[in-house]
MIDOSE-1310 file (N, C-alpha, C; in nm, 2 decimals, decimal comma, always signed):
residues 46
xxxx	-12,14/+7,21/-9,09/-12,13/+7,09/-9,06/-12,26/+7,02/-9,06; -12,29/+6,92/-9,10/-12,43/+6,85/-9,16/-12,50/+6,79/-9,02; -12,62/+6,81/-9,03/-12,71/+6,74/-8,95/-12,69/+6,59/-8,91; -12,72/+6,55/-8,79/-12,70/+6,39/-8,77/-12,86/+6,34/-8,82
xxxx	-12,94/+6,42/-8,83/-13,10/+6,37/-8,88/-13,09/+6,42/-9,02; -13,09/+6,33/-9,12/-13,10/+6,35/-9,26/-13,24/+6,48/-9,27; -13,20/+6,55/-9,40/-13,28/+6,65/-9,43/-13,29/+6,80/-9,35; -13,23/+6,78/-9,23/-13,20/+6,90/-9,15/-13,04/+6,94/-9,16
xxxx	-13,05/+7,09/-9,14/-12,90/+7,13/-9,14/-12,86/+7,16/-9,01; -12,95/+7,16/-8,87/-12,88/+7,16/-8,78/-12,93/+7,08/-8,66; -12,86/+7,04/-8,55/-12,89/+6,96/-8,45/-12,91/+7,06/-8,33; -13,01/+7,02/-8,23/-13,00/+7,08/-8,09/-12,98/+6,99/-7,99
xxxx	-12,90/+6,99/-7,93/-12,88/+6,93/-7,79/-12,91/+7,01/-7,67; -13,00/+6,97/-7,58/-13,01/+7,05/-7,46/-12,99/+6,97/-7,33; -12,86/+7,04/-7,28/-12,80/+6,94/-7,16/-12,81/+7,06/-7,04; -12,86/+7,02/-6,91/-12,89/+7,07/-6,84/-12,90/+7,02/-6,67
xxxx	-12,86/+7,06/-6,57/-12,89/+6,99/-6,44/-13,04/+6,99/-6,41; -13,13/+6,91/-6,34/-13,24/+6,93/-6,32/-13,26/+7,04/-6,20; -13,18/+7,06/-6,11/-13,18/+7,17/-6,02/-13,17/+7,29/-6,10; -13,11/+7,29/-6,21/-13,12/+7,45/-6,28/-13,28/+7,48/-6,34
xxxx	-13,34/+7,41/-6,35/-13,48/+7,39/-6,41/-13,61/+7,39/-6,33; -13,57/+7,36/-6,18/-13,67/+7,35/-6,05/-13,75/+7,46/-6,04; -13,70/+7,58/-6,00/-13,79/+7,65/-5,96/-13,83/+7,80/-6,07; -13,77/+7,79/-6,17/-13,81/+7,91/-6,26/-13,85/+7,83/-6,40
xxxx	-13,82/+7,71/-6,42/-13,85/+7,62/-6,52/-13,84/+7,67/-6,67; -13,70/+7,74/-6,64/-13,66/+7,81/-6,79/-13,65/+7,69/-6,89; -13,58/+7,58/-6,86/-13,52/+7,51/-6,97/-13,66/+7,43/-7,02; -13,77/+7,38/-6,91/-13,90/+7,35/-6,99/-13,96/+7,47/-7,08
xxxx	-13,94/+7,58/-7,05/-14,01/+7,68/-7,15/-13,92/+7,72/-7,27; -13,81/+7,69/-7,28/-13,74/+7,67/-7,38/-13,76/+7,59/-7,48; -13,75/+7,45/-7,43/-13,80/+7,32/-7,48/-13,94/+7,35/-7,55; -14,05/+7,39/-7,49/-14,16/+7,42/-7,53/-14,18/+7,48/-7,62
xxxx	-14,08/+7,63/-7,63/-14,09/+7,72/-7,73/-14,03/+7,63/-7,85; -13,92/+7,57/-7,84/-13,87/+7,49/-7,97/-13,98/+7,41/-8,02; -14,05/+7,35/-7,93/-14,15/+7,24/-7,98/-14,25/+7,33/-8,08; -14,30/+7,44/-8,03/-14,38/+7,52/-8,07/-14,35/+7,57/-8,23
xxxx	-14,21/+7,54/-8,26/-14,14/+7,62/-8,39/-14,16/+7,46/-8,50; -14,24/+7,38/-8,46/-14,26/+7,28/-8,55/-14,14/+7,18/-8,54; -14,06/+7,18/-8,43/-13,94/+7,09/-8,40/-13,98/+6,96/-8,33; -14,10/+6,95/-8,30/-14,16/+6,83/-8,19/-14,12/+6,68/-8,30
xxxx	-14,19/+6,69/-8,39/-14,18/+6,56/-8,49/-14,05/+6,51/-8,48; -13,94/+6,56/-8,45/-13,79/+6,52/-8,46/-13,73/+6,55/-8,34; -13,81/+6,57/-8,23/-13,71/+6,59/-8,09/-13,73/+6,44/-8,01; -13,62/+6,43/-7,94/-13,60/+6,32/-7,86/-13,59/+6,38/-7,71
xx	-13,67/+6,31/-7,65/-13,69/+6,34/-7,49/-13,63/+6,25/-7,42; -13,55/+6,26/-7,31/-13,50/+6,15/-7,21/-13,61/+6,16/-7,06
């Protein structure tokens, strides 16, 4: 399946409840790690 963003093979969509990230911050850490992989130039944050 083609990516929605031209020039890329995959899309990543992260959906979570804010409550799930509240104490341990695993979602924030996961997103930061992805951004560290040079994905930040094409990331969309809400």
